[in-house]
C-alpha angles and dihedrals in degrees: 000000000000089000089063095056116110108257101194136049089244093054090050089050093054091047091051090050090052093051093047091050090051092054092063095075088046089058089045092056096044100039108021104034097245109179132215093267092054091051092047091050089051092053090046091051091050087069090064089055091049089049092050094053091042088057089053089049092051091051091048092050098042105025115195093347089062093067099093094045091043090054090050090049091053093053096042094044092045092055090048090051092051094049090046091053091051089055092048092047095047094047100040111008138083117293095218091073093074125220100302115042121215129227093269090054091051089053093046090052094049100042097079093052098041094115092054091045090054091051090050092050090052092047093053090044091055091049091048091053102040098038108026101033107022092032089047094228088154087075092060102052139056131233092250093048091049093051091056096043099093093051092060091057094046094048090060102033107038099042086054093046096048090050092048091044091053090053091049092047091052088056093051097261101277116197093239092056091048090053091052088046092055092045089051091052091048091052092049090047092050093048092048091047094053093043094051098045094038089055093049092044091055 
């Protein structure tokens, strides 16, 4: 466990930003009646932020030669995001939307959680700057490794969250269960954050 602890002030700063960003949906559930679907849409949308910063990382690692692989990543990741949203919508969202939601439905789903999404974007931006750029993590990875990095996180986190979300939905989505759900996601996020940046720092 000691190997996962942040070793620099900048790593501690990025971890603090991550934790603060994860408290916003907690406030939303407790004070503004966010439901399970809103939280699941937020966590789905977070993947787009991760993909955006991963694209920046690929371009920083590979420069001009990263362009073809970066274009492939955008298409592949975009298809994954769309399929993932269909799963989230079908399991937790309104039935009247049909199987394939349109652009307006995407916007309607994201509007209630916009404040949390902005905090998440800022948190990942801080991590990108303090760890990847200032910490020079780009010198300790390859273009191919960086392309695959987001998928490792999603394989662990979002299979867990969808399973937990399904259990909560079957119980009627009580507030207490949503709080536990958000705390679980925060713990997984923190562990993954420390593991990733601890590995690259070493």
